N, C-alpha and C positions, 0 to 999 in steps of 0.2 A: 488521622488520610489525607491524599495529595485533592489539590479542587483542580475543577477544567483548568483555572485562569492558573495557577500555581502548575500544572504539570507542560501550560503551555510557554511558561519563563525556562522553566528545564529543559524543554524541548530546545528554546533558542540559544543554547549553548552548544547543539549538535554539528559539529563542521558537517558544512556541508560539500560540492562535487570543486572538484578542486579543475577538472579536464570534462568537461559533459561533453557526451558525442552528440549530435545529431540527430544518426541514425538509430539511438538507439531512444531518442526523445526522453534526454536526460533534464530535467528538470526540479530542482531543489521546492520543495514542499514547505511551504509555512509550516510554522510552528502553529498557529493559531488554525490555521484547518488540520494540520495536524494532531492536534490536540482533540476540537469538535470528532474527529474520524472516530477515535481512537476513547473517548468519553462516549457517544453511541452503544460500543461496544461493551465498555463496561458497566454503563447504566444496564445490559439488556444480560449480565453475568455470563459478556460472550471472555472474557479475560481472564477473573480473576482461579486461578488457579486451575487454570488451562494451558493445553498444548497448541500454540502459536502457528502458522507459515506464513514469515513477510516477504513473498517469493518480490522478483527482482528488487531487491530490499535499498540498493545504493549505498547511503551512506548511513544509514538502517535509522533514521529517526521515527518509523510505525515502532520498529523492531525495539528501540530504547523505550516509548512511553509505555510499550505492551508490559515489560522488565519494571519496571517504575510504579504499574497499575497490579502485579502482583502476576502478572501470568508462573504458567509450571516449568515451562521451556517454549521456548521461542527457535524455531530456524532458519539462521538468512538463508537468502539463497539469490546469488548474489552472479552473476558469470563476465563480468567487464571490473578488466584486475584494478584500475585505477581508483574509479569504485569500492574495489572490492579491498585495499591498501588502506582508505578515508576509517569504511566500516569495522576495520582490526582494532583500529586508533577509538572508534565510537563506540561501539560493544564489547566491555570485554570480564564483562559478567559469568561467575560457569552456569547461567542455568542456560546460555545462547548457543547456537548452535551451528561458527558462520559458514558455509559452502560454494565454496568460488567456481561454480558451477552453471549447464543454463538449468531453467527450473523443468526442463522437457525429462531432464534425465532423474528427477527427483519425486521420489516415489512415496516417502515415506506419511502417514493416515496421521492426521489431525485432527483436532477437536476446529480448531479456528481459521479462516485467510485470512488476512489481514492484505490491502494489496493497495500498493498505487501504481497500475500497469501504465507500460506507454497506453497515451490514444488511439496509434494505433492513422495517425495520417502521415507519418513517413514512410512507416514500413506498412502495408496495408495489412489487417488481420493479427497485427500486433496482441491487440487488446482480448479476441477471443482464444489465440492460444493460452493466454496467460489467465480466463473465463475455463475458459474449460483445466486445466491441469486443478484448479483450485477445485471445482467439478469433482471432478477423480479420489483428490484427496481425503474432502470437509465438507460436512453435512452441512456449516455454516461458513458464511464468507463475507464479508465485506469489501467492498470494489470502486474505487473513482474516476469516473469516466465524462464524458464529454453530455450537457442531460439534450444534446441530442442522439443519443444511444439508445434513449428509453424504448424503441421497437424493435433495437438490435436485442436489445438484451434480454427483454421480456417473452423474444421467440426464443431463445438459446439456452435462455432457463426453461423454458416448457419443453425444446427436446431435448432437454436432460433431466430432467424430475424431479425441477427446483422453483421453486415461489419465492415471485418478491414479497417480503416482510412491508422491506421501506425502503423509498427513496427519498434522502435528504438534498434538497438544493443547499447549492455550496457557491460562493463566490469571492475565487481568489484570487489576489491581486499578485501577476504572475510579473515578475522581474527580468529585464532583460538579460536573456541570455549569451543569444548567437550574432554574428555580427547583421544579420538583417532586419533583428529588430531597433525598429526606429524610436522609439520612445521608450522613456526609463521602466516601465510600467503600464498595465495593463491590464483590465479588469476578462476573468473568464469565469466562465458558467457551468459549472460543474452540478454530479451529483455522485450524491455516497446511496450503493444499493446494496443492499439489506439482501439474503440470498440465502432459502433457506431447503435442503431434502426433502422433499413431500415423503410422510411415509409411504 
């Protein structure tokens, strides 16, 4: 069985964005952060044998980890063609379904959504659209956001009959990705929200 550290090592070999788009807020998710997210879901029995959707999957690091941890099926939904081309190289397992479309067009019901959506800083409400779609198709959600989104996500969850089961603080080191980044790396404070539909 994989350990959390072994998972991070496996995920460090997943090829990242080659042409990240600022408007889509495309940032590489560190393998350590991805493994933390996935391990939280795995320990809650929300990966092994489950049907999972990775919305806005980018190069597919979350999908890859879900497959390594025994997901029954993983839907990878990514609208950007360049990111999708990398996704196709990274994810070649038969139980992965790769879909090149906007998340709003995806309506398959799944057991769990595990996602790293845009934070909504460049494209306002982008994070809200991802959460709302996740709430339409799944009863359990793992979603990464800026920690400052706490009140907004709590209110959105309440409005959609979801409860915040856990909020796991995460500090991630972000590598310089765009021309306006002056430092090679800087720390950002995030939270992994674990949401569950109320019965």
